[in-house]
C-alpha positions as a printed NumPy array, in Angstrom:
array([[108.686, 110.903,  37.851],
       [111.932, 112.506,  38.93 ],
       [114.611, 110.804,  40.993],
       [115.268, 111.567,  44.649],
       [118.523, 113.292,  45.528],
       [121.063, 111.016,  47.194],
       [122.288, 111.667,  50.719],
       [125.821, 113.014,  50.457],
       [128.106, 112.795,  53.457],
       [130.801, 115.305,  52.57 ],
       [131.44 , 118.454,  50.562],
       [133.727, 116.445,  48.307],
       [130.963, 113.92 ,  47.584],
       [128.519, 116.761,  46.861],
       [130.967, 118.452,  44.491],
       [131.537, 115.181,  42.627],
       [127.801, 114.514,  42.366],
       [126.992, 118.009,  41.042],
       [129.878, 117.851,  38.559],
       [128.582, 114.609,  37.022],
       [124.809, 114.516,  37.559],
       [122.091, 115.831,  35.263],
       [120.156, 117.775,  37.91 ],
       [117.145, 118.172,  35.611],
       [116.33 , 114.502,  36.269],
       [116.099, 115.01 ,  40.062],
       [113.239, 116.301,  42.207],
       [114.54 , 119.6  ,  43.611],
       [111.219, 120.717,  45.112],
       [112.351, 120.058,  48.686],
       [115.407, 122.282,  48.477],
       [115.553, 125.616,  50.26 ],
       [117.516, 128.756,  49.594],
       [120.721, 129.159,  51.591],
       [122.418, 132.522,  51.812],
       [126.137, 132.703,  52.391],
       [127.621, 135.813,  53.879],
       [131.061, 136.505,  52.492],
       [131.682, 140.062,  53.665],
       [133.356, 140.354,  57.067],
       [131.395, 142.028,  59.832],
       [133.742, 144.419,  61.578],
       [131.336, 146.436,  63.738],
       [129.066, 145.342,  66.542],
       [126.138, 147.413,  67.765],
       [123.646, 147.113,  70.574],
       [119.985, 147.87 ,  69.952],
       [117.234, 147.797,  72.552],
       [113.955, 146.406,  71.228],
       [110.578, 145.851,  72.851],
       [110.024, 142.187,  73.76 ],
       [107.092, 141.939,  71.369],
       [109.157, 143.166,  68.404],
       [112.045, 140.83 ,  69.22 ],
       [109.656, 137.861,  69.461],
       [108.174, 138.782,  66.079],
       [111.642, 139.134,  64.523],
       [112.747, 135.775,  65.913],
       [109.562, 134.146,  64.647],
       [110.001, 135.551,  61.139],
       [113.689, 134.605,  61.124],
       [112.793, 131.041,  62.068],
       [110.255, 130.89 ,  59.219],
       [112.927, 132.223,  56.847],
       [115.422, 129.652,  58.153],
       [118.071, 132.162,  59.227],
       [119.439, 133.302,  62.597],
       [117.56 , 136.313,  63.932],
       [120.586, 138.625,  63.881],
       [121.172, 137.822,  60.203],
       [117.454, 138.412,  59.581],
       [117.771, 141.888,  61.144],
       [120.879, 142.617,  59.043],
       [119.072, 141.533,  55.856],
       [116.114, 143.79 ,  56.732],
       [118.451, 146.741,  57.335],
       [120.322, 146.122,  54.069],
       [117.032, 146.002,  52.147],
       [115.776, 149.199,  53.793],
       [118.967, 151.065,  52.904],
       [119.13 , 149.64 ,  49.364],
       [115.475, 150.446,  48.631],
       [115.901, 154.077,  49.754],
       [118.69 , 154.78 ,  47.238]])
């Protein structure tokens, strides 16, 4: 049986734990993917959407664990990348 991850109260504590711990001995099944956005966003746009579509987008974003505007941006980036 694997160990439970400790509750860490600061970034410094987390960095120290990860630097020293053997993570293969811990249960990581409850973790979820977190995406960090490092590129600056320098343009804002306005898009009108039907209420039904916006509700669906917000619902899917919530399931994915991201803000709905980031969810839309990710979908647009995928659509452009996949068309290349």
